[in-house]
VORO-415426 format. One record per atom (N, C-alpha, C): x, y, z. Coordinates in steps of 0.02 Angstrom, whole numbers, plus 32768, in hexadecimal, padded with zeros to 4 digits. Example, Ala and Ser with C-alpha at 12.3 -4.5 7.8 and 13.67 -1.06 7.14 Angstrom:
% VORO-415426
82947EE48186;82677F1F8186;82947F5B8186;82827F908162;82AC7FCB8165;82858002818A;
% end
This chain:
% VORO-415426
D2E92F341F17;D2C22F561EE3;D2A42F971EFF;D2872F921F3C;D26A2FCD1F5B;D29F30021F69;D2DB2FEB1F7C;D311301A1F8A;D325303F1F4C;D328301B1F13;D339303C1ED4;D30530701EC0;D2C6305F1ECA;D291308F1EBA;D29530CD1EE6;D2A530C11F26;D2AB30FA1F54;D2E631261F41;D31E31071F2E;D358312D1F19;D34931551ED9;D32631361EAB;D314315A1E6C;D2E731941E7B;D2B8318B1EAA;D28A31C11EBC;D2B031FB1EDB;D2DF31EB1F08;D30632211F27;D33132451EF3;D34B32201EC2;D374323E1E8D;D34A326F1E64;D30D325A1E53;D2E132861E2C;D2D032C51E53;D2C132BD1E94;D2B232F71EBD;D2ED33261EC1;D32933091EC7;D36633321ECA;D36F335A1E8A;D36433391E51;D36B335C1E11;D33833941E0A;D2FB33871E22;D2C733BB1E1E;D2D933F61E49;D2F233E91E86;D30634201EB2;D33F34481E94;D36F34251E76;D3A734491E56;D38E34741E1D;D35F345A1DF6;D34434811DBE;D31D34BE1DD8;D2F834B31E0F;D2D334EB1E2C;D30235211E46;D339350B1E67;D369353C1E80;D38835641E47;D39635401E0F;D3B135641DD5;D38135971DB9;D34135841DB6;D30E35B41D9F;D30735EE1DCF;D30E35DF1E10;D30936151E41;D34236471E3A;D37F362D1E30;D3B8365B1E26;D3AE36841DE6;D39436641DB3;D38A36881D74;D35736C01D7D;D32036B11DA2;D2ED36E41DAF;D30A371C1DD9;D334370A1E0A;D352373D1E35;D380376B1E0D;D3A8374E1DE0;D3D537771DB7;D3AD37A61D8A;D375378C1D71;D34C37B61D45;D32F37F11D6B;D31E37E61DAB;D2FE381B1DD2;D32F38521DE7;D37138431DEB;D3A038751E03;D3CC38911DCC;D3C638771D8F;D3F0388E1D58;D3D138CB1D37;D3FB38FF1D2D;D3E3393C1D0B;D3EF39371CC2;D3F9396E1CA1;D409396E1C5A;D44E39511C4F;D45739321C17;D49739101C09;D4D139401C07;D4C739801BF1;D4FF39AE1BEC;D50639DB1C28;D4DD39D01C5D;D4E439F71C9A;D4C23A3A1C96;D4A03A4D1C60;D47E3A8D1C5C;D4403A8D1C86;D4263AC61C98;D3EC3ACC1CC3;D3AD3AE01C9D;D3B43AEA1C5C;D3793AFC1C35;D37A3AD61BF3;D3423AC11BDA;D3403A9B1B9C;D34A3AC81B61;D3773AB21B32;D3833AD91AF5;D3643AB71AB9;D3583A751ABC;D33B3A511A83;D2FD3A2C1A9B;D2D13A151A6E;D29639EE1A82;D2A839AF1AA9;D2DF398E1A94;D2F339521AB8;D30839621AFE;D33039991B05;D34639AE1B47;D30A39C51B71;D2D939E31B51;D29D39FA1B74;D27639BF1B91;D26F398A1B68;D24C394E1B80;D271392E1BB9;D2B4392A1BB3;D2DC390D1BEA;D2D639361C29;D2D539781C21;D2D039A51C5A;D28D399C1C7E;D25739971C57;D215398E1C75;D211394B1C99;D22E39181C7B;D22E38D61C9B;D25538D81CDC;D28F38FD1CDC;D2B839021D18;D29439281D4F;D274395F1D3B;D24F39871D6D;D216395E1D8C;D1F339361D61;D1BC390D1D7A;D1D538D81DA9;D20F38BB1D99;D22B38861DC3;D24338A01E05;D26138DC1E05;D28038F71E42;D24C39141E71;D21B39371E56;D1EE395D1E80;D1AB393B1E8E;D19A39041E6B;D15938E61E74;D15F389A1E7F;D18738861EAE;D190383F1EBD;D163382D1EF8;D12D38081EEB;D10237EC1F1F;D10C37A01F1F;D12A37881F53;D13A37411F55;D0FD37181F68;D0E636EB1F3C;D0AC36C11F4D;D0BE368D1F82;D08E36751FA8;D09C36421FDA;D0AD35FF1FBA;D0C935D21FE1;D0D9358F1FC8;D09A35631FCA;D09D352C1FA5;D06434FE1FA2;D07D34B61FA8;D06034911FD8;D075344C1FE3;D03D34191FD7;D00434301FBE;CFCD34021FAF;CF9E33F51FE8;CFA934132022;CF7E3406205C;CF4334362060;CF45346D203D;CF0F349E203F;CEEB349F1FFC;CEB934CB1FF6;CE9234CF1FB9;CEBD34E91F7F;CEBF34C11F49;CEE634D61F0F;CEC735121EEC;CE8435141EE7;CE64354C1EC5;CE71358E1EE8;CE71358D1F2B;CE8035CB1F50;CEC935DF1F48;CEF635AE1F49;CF3C35BE1F40;CF4835DB1EFA;CF2935BE1EC8;CF3235D71E84;CF1A361F1E7E;CEE3362E1EA0;CEC936721E9F;CEFC36A31EBD;CF1A368F1EF5;CF4D36BA1F14;CF8A36C21EE7;CFA0368A1ECA;CFDC368B1EA1;CFD236B81E64;CF9A36B21E42;CF8F36D91E06;CF8337231E17;CF6937311E53;CF6437771E68;CFA937961E71;CFD737701E90;D01C37881E98;D03E37901E54;D03237601E27;D05137641DE4;D03837A01DBE;CFF837AF1DC5;CFDD37EA1DA2;CFFB382B1DBE;D001382D1E01;D01F38691E20;D06838701E0C;D08B38391E04;D0D2383C1DF1;D0DB38461DA6;D0A6383C1D80;D0AB38441D38;D0D2380C1D17;D0CD37D01D32;D0F337981D17;D0D737801CD4;D10337671CAC;D0EF37461C6E;D0DC36FE1C7F;D0C236DA1C4E;D0AE36951C59;D0E9366A1C6D;D12436761C4E;D15F364F1C60;D176365F1CA6;D173369F1CB9;D18636B21CFD;D15636941D31;D11736911D20;D0E636721D4D;D0F636271D56;D10936061D1F;D11B35BF1D24;D15735B51D50;D18A35E01D47;D1C735DA1D70;D1B835E61DB9;D191361A1DC9;D18136291E0E;D15635F31E2E;D12835D61E07;D0FE35A01E22;D12735631E32;D15635521E06;D18235181E14;D1A935231E54;D1C235601E5E;D1E9356F1E9A;D1BE356B1ED8;D17D35791ED2;D150357C1F0C;D13735381F22;D14135051EF9;D12734C31F0A;D15134A11F40;D130347D1F6D;D15134591FA2;D13134141FAB;D15633E61FCB;D13B33A51FDE;D11E337E1FA4;D0E233631FB0;D0C233391F7D;D0B133611F3E;D0A233A11F47;D09333CB1F0D;D0CF33D01EDF;D10B33D01EFC;D14833D41ED4;D15033951EA9;D139335C1EC3;D13F331D1E9E;D114331C1E5F;D0E4334A1E5B;D0BB334E1E1F;D0E5335D1DE1;D11D337F1DEA;D14833901DB1;D16533511D90;D16633191DB3;D18032DC1D95;D15632C51D5A;D11732D81D59;D0EA32C41D23;D0ED32F41CE7;D11533291CED;D118335C1CB8;D15D33571C97;D16033501C55;D1A2334F1C34;D1C9338F1C41;D20A338A1C43;D23433C31C54;D22A33FE1C24;D22033F01BE4;D21834271BB4;D1D5344B1BBC;D1A5342E1BE3;D165344D1BEE;D15F346F1C32;D194346D1C5A;D19134891C9D;D19634D51C9D;D19D34F41C62;D19A353C1C5C;D15535531C43;D12935211C3A;D0E5352F1C23;D0B735341C60;D0A035701C6F;D077357B1CAB;D03635521CA8;D01535521C6F;CFD5352E1C69;CFDF34E31C72;D01734C91C5B;D02534811C62;D02E346F1CAB;D05234981CD0;D05D348B1D18;D01C34901D3E;CFF534C51D2F;CFB534CF1D51;CF8634941D43;CF86347C1D05;CF5B34431CF4;CF6B34061D1C;CFAB33F81D26;CFBF33BD1D4D;CFAA33C51D96;CFB234011DB1;CF9E340D1DF7;CF52340B1DFE;CF2F34221DCC;CEE5341F1DCD;CECD33D71DD3;CEEA33AD1DA9;CED533661DA8;CEE233451DEB;CF1933571E0A;CF2D33341E48;CF0B33501E86;CF0333911E8B;CEEF33AF1ECA;CEAA33CF1ECA;CE9033E31E92;CE4E34021E94;CE1933CF1EA8;CE1A33941E8B;CDEA33601E9C;CDF633461EE2;CE3433431EF6;CE43332B1F3A;CE2533581F6E;CE2A339A1F65;CE0E33C81F96;CDC133C61F94;CDA533C41F57;CD5C33C11F51;CD4033821F70;CD65334B1F6B;CD4F330D1F89;CD4433161FD4;CD7233381FF5;CD6B3344203D;CD2F3370204C;CD2533A32023;CCEC33D0202D;CCAA33AA2025;CCA533851FEE;CC6733611FE1;CC5A332B2015;CC8E330A202C;CC8532D7205F;CC6932F5209F;CC82332F20B3;CC69335020F0;CC20336420E8;CC0C337A20AC;CBC7338D20A0;CB993350209C;CBB2331C207E;CB8932E12072;CB7B32BA20B2;CBA932BB20E1;CBA13294211E;CB6532AA2147;CB5432EB2143;CB1D3305216A;CADB33082143;CADB32EF2105;CA9F32F420DB;CA6F32BA20E8;CA3132CB20F9;C9FD32982103;C9BE32AD20DF;C994327C20D2;C955328A20B0;C92832B320DD;C90B32E920C1;C8DD331320E7;C89832F420E7;C87033082118;C82E32E92120;C80032F620E4;C809333020C4;C7DE3342208B;C802333A2048;C83833122047;C862330B200B;C85632C71FEB;C84832C71FAA;C83E32881F87;C88032641F7D;C87C32241F6B;C8B931FE1F5D;C8DF321B1F23;C8BB32331EEF;C8DD32501EB5;C903328F1EC7;C8E432BB1EEE;C90632F91F03;C94232EB1F2F;C93A32BB1F5C;C97132A81F89;C9AC328C1F61;C99E32611F30;C9D332441F07;C9F632791EDE;C9D132AA1EC3;C9EE32DE1E99;CA2033081EC1;CA0F33181EFF;CA3C33411F27;CA7A33191F3C;CA7232D91F4B;CAAC32AF1F5B;CADA32AB1F1F;CABD32A41EE3;CAE6329F1EA7;CB0B32E11E9A;CAEC33191EAC;CB0D335A1EA4;CB49335F1ED3;CB4133461F10;CB7733491F41;CBAC33131F35;CB9C32E21F0C;CBCA32AA1F01;CBD832A21EB6;CC0532C91E99;CC1532C11E52;CC2C327A1E43;CC1932611E09;CC25321A1DF9;CC6E32081DF4;CC9932391DE5;CCDE32261DD8;CD02320D1E16;CCEB321F1E52;CD0F32051E8C;CCE331F91EC9;CCA332061EC6;CC7A31FF1F03;CC3B31D51EF8;CC3A31AC1EC5;CBFD31861EB6;CBEA31581EEF;CC1B31321F07;CC0C31031F3D;CBF931261F7E;CC1B315E1F8B;CC0931841FC7;CBC3319F1FC1;CBB131B61F85;CB6E31CF1F79;CB3931981F83;CB47315C1F6B;CB1931241F74;CB0F31151FBE;CB4631121FE2;CB423102202A;CB1C31382050;CB2A3177203F;CB0731AE2060;CABC31AD2050;CAAB319E2012;CA6531991FFD;CA4131642027;CA61312B2030;CA4130F52056;CA3D310620A0;CA73312120BC;CA7431302104;CA4231662117;CA33319320E8;CA0631CB20F8;C9BD31BE20EC;C9AB318220D6;C964317220C9;C93C3170210A;C8FF318A2108;C8D5318B2143;C8B931452152;C8AD311E211F;C89130DB2127;C8C830A92138;C8C930912176;C8FE3063218C;C8FA30202168;C8BE30092157;C8B72FCB2132;C8D52FD220EC;C8CB300C20CD;C8E83019208C;C934301B2090;C94F303820C6;C997303920D1;C9B32FF220D1;C9952FC720F8;C9AE2F8220FE;C9AB2F5E20BB;C9752F692096;C96E2F472055;C9A22F5F2023;C9B12FA12022;C9E22FBC1FF3;CA292FA92006;CA362FA02046;CA7A2F8B205B;CA892F442043;CA572F1C2039;CA622ED72022;CA722ED51FD8;CA622F0A1FB3;CA6F2F0B1F6B;CAB22F291F5A;CAC62F211F1C;CB052F3E1F03;CAF32F711ECE;CB032FB01EDB;CAF02FE71EAF;CB3030081E95;CB37300B1E54;CB7330291E36;CB6D30741E2F;CB30308E1E2B;CB2430D61E26;CAED30E91E56;CAE9312A1E65;CAB531411E92;CA70313B1E72;CA6F313D1E2E;CA2F31331E0B;CA1530EC1E16;CA4230BB1E18;CA2E30761E27;CA0F30721E6D;CA2D30951E9C;CA1230951EE0;C9CC30B51EE2;C9C230EA1EBB;C980310A1EB8;C94C30DA1E9B;C95E30B71E65;C92F30881E46;C91C30511E78;C94E30381E9C;C94030041ECE;C912301F1F05;C91D305D1F1A;C8F3307B1F4D;C8AB30831F35;C8A230991EF7;C85F30A11EDC;C83C305E1ED5;C861302A1EC0;C8432FE81EBA;C82E2FCE1EFF;C8572FD91F31;C8462FC31F75;C8082FE81F8D;C80530291F80;C7CB30511F95;C78B30381F75;C78E30291F33;C75330111F0F;C73D2FCD1F2B;C76E2FA11F38;C75D2F5F1F53;C73F2F641F99;C7592F921FC0;C73F2F9B2004;C6F82FB62003;C6EB2FE61FD6;C6A830011FD1;C6762FCC1FB8;C68C2FA31F89;C6612F6D1F71;C6522F3B1FA8;C6852F2B1FD0;C67B2EFD2008;C64C2F1B203C;C6542F5C2048;C6292F7D2079;C5E02F7D2061;C5D62F87201F;C5932F862003;C5742F41200A;C59C2F0D1FFD;C5842EC82004;C5702EB9204C;C59A2ECE207B;C58B2EC320C1;C54B2EE720D6;C5402F2220BA;C5032F4820C9;C4C62F2220B1;C4CB2F062073;C4932EDF2059;C4862EA12083;C4BC2E802098;C4B42E4420C2;C4932E562104;C4A92E8E2122;C48B2EA42161;C4412EB42157;C4302ED2211E;C3EA2EE32110;C3BF2EA4210A;C3DB2E7220E6;C3B72E3320DF;C3AD2E122123;C3E22E12214C;C3DC2DF5218F;C3AA2E1B21B9;C3AB2E5D21B1;C37B2E8621D7;C3342E7621C2;C32A2E70217F;C2E82E602166;C2D12E1C217F;C3012DEC217F;C2F12DAA2199;C2DD2DAE21E2;C3032DD52207;C2F32DDC224E;C2AE2DFC2257;C2A02E2E222E;C25F2E4E2231;C2282E1B2222;C2342DF221EE;C2032DC021DB;C1F92D8E2214;C2322D782230;C22D2D492268;C2092D6822A3;C2182DA722AE;C1F82DCA22E6;C1AD2DCF22DA;C19B2DE1229C;C1542DE6228C;C1332DA22292;C1562D6E227A;C13A2D2A227F;C1302D1622C8;C1602D2822F1;C15A2D192338;C11F2D3E2357;C1182D7D2342;C0E02DA3235C;C09D2D842347;C09B2D6D2308;C05E2D4C22F0;C0502D0D2318;C0842CE62325;C07C2CA9234C;C0612CB92391;C07E2CEB23B0;C0682CFE23F3;C01F2D1523F1;C0102D3C23BD;BFCB2D5423B7;BF9A2D1B23AD;BFAC2CEC2382;BF802CB22377;BF792C8923B6;BFB12C8023D9;BFB02C5A2417;BF832C7B244A;BF8A2CBC2450;BF602CE02480;BF162CDB246D;BF092CE1242C;BEC42CDC2416;BEA82C962423;BED12C632416;BEBC2C1F2425;BEAF2C16246F;BEDB2C322497;BED32C2D24E0;BE912C4D24F5;BE842C8924DA;BE462CAA24EC;BE092C8224D4;BE102C652498;BDD82C3C247E;BDCC2BFF24AA;BE032BE024BF;BDFD2BA524EA;BDDD2BB8252C;BDF22BF12547;BDD52C082586;BD8A2C14257E;BD792C362548;BD322C43253B;BD0B2C022533;BD2B2BD22510;BD0B2B912506;BD022B6D2548;BD352B6F2572;BD302B4F25B4;BCF82B6E25DD;BCF52BB125D8;BCC02BD325FE;BC7B2BBD25E5;BC742BB925A3;BC342BA42587;BC242B5C259C;BC582B312599;BC4D2AEC25AF;BC382AE925F8;BC5A2B112621;BC4A2B132668;BC022B2B2673;BBF22B5F264D;BBAE2B7A2653;BB7B2B46263C;BB8B2B232607;BB5E2AEF25EE;BB552AB82621;BB8C2AA3263F;BB8A2A6F2672;BB602A8726AE;BB692AC526C0;BB442AE026F9;BAF92AE126EA;BAEA2AF626AC;BAA42AF72699;BA872AB12698;BAAE2A802682;BA972A3B2680;BA8B2A2126C6;BAB62A3226F4;BAAE2A1E273A;BA6E2A3C2757;BA642A7C2749;BA292A9E2762;B9EA2A7E2744;B9ED2A6F2705;B9B22A5126E4;B9A22A0D2703;B9D629E4270D;B9CB29A2272B;B9B029A82772;B9C729D92796;B9B029E427DB;B96529F127DC;B9522A1C27AF;B90B2A2C27AB;B8E329EF2794;B8FC29C8276A;B8D9298B2754;B8CF295B278D;B902295227B7;B8FD292527F0;B8C8293D2821;B8CA297E282E;B899299A285D;B85229902842;B84A299B2802;B807299027E5;B7F2294727EA;B821291927E1;B81228D227E2;B7FE28BB2828;B81F28D32859;B80F28C0289E;B7CE28DF28B6;B7BC2915289A;B77F293728B0;B74029192891;B74328EF2863;B70828D12842;B6E7289C2870;B6A1288E2868;B67B285B288E;B68128192868;B6A027EC2888;B6AC27AC2867;B6792776287C;B63A27872897;B606275628A9;B5E92738286A;B5DB26F5286E;B5C126D32833;B57626E1282B;B56026ED27F3;B51826F927E9;B4EF26B927E9;B50F268227EA;B4ED264127E9;B4F5261F282C;B4C925EE283B;B4D025CB287B;B51325A8287E;B52D25AA28B9;B56F258B28C3;B568254028BC;B595252228A2;B59124D9289C;B59824B828E1;B578247D28E5;B57C24582924;B5C32440292F;B5CF243C296F;B6122428297F;B61C23DE2978;B5E223B6297B;B5E9236E2974;B5B623552942;B5C523242922;B597230828F0;B57522CB290E;B53222C72903;B50D228D291A;B4F8226428DD;B500222328E4;B4EF21F828AD;B4AB21D828BD;B47B21E02894;B43921C4289D;B431218A286D;B407215D2887;B3FB2124285C;B3BE21302832;
% end
């Protein structure tokens, strides 16, 4: 089956080349043919038109370069149409010359154009535009997009808008999404967005904004928690200070009380000492006659 397809492809290419060669010979004959009757000056309007066409073909032939699809199509078209204008070609002549100039993969584009439309310059250009203009732009945009990163003073919305500008939706949506994620300054946001599936770059932007809002809310909550903990610590610290202060005051009170007790005891000792001295210094002689040491019983 593959062999048959390959043979058919070669057959089509051969027919296209034969048709191009025929058109080339026809264009060559047109460029070297003079007036039909061999005269050197036009005698009728028809002969005059033929003479002008012959003079234009002979004296103003600028051969455009070939095109194989590997270079910029827009630049090649600009060169080709400049040569066509200088040569004074008609639309049909431009179509013929463009067909002859095609090579390689660009030549295969003719397979998508019906044979009766291959003399239509706009039809051929349209087919080449569809195939090669976007292909070249894709390479340009890819090279620009790879180096694009979010700037330090650039919002997520501005960053997404520029990525979308560099990545047209028709062929670079996924590349734009990947570039948007890779260029984010917030590495945590990068990781979160890589876990999601985003069909458009706008979806990636929405996910980034949601992550940012959630992160800010979490940060605010953590700040409040830290404040509560700090207040608790302050309260505990103040409570500890109060305890220490009370303890110190109690210690001082106890010391003062001990001193007072000691002083009181000392005073009591001194008082008792003086009482003893006073007691020993007193005269303890009896004012009455001493009793007899023995009792006598009388009858």
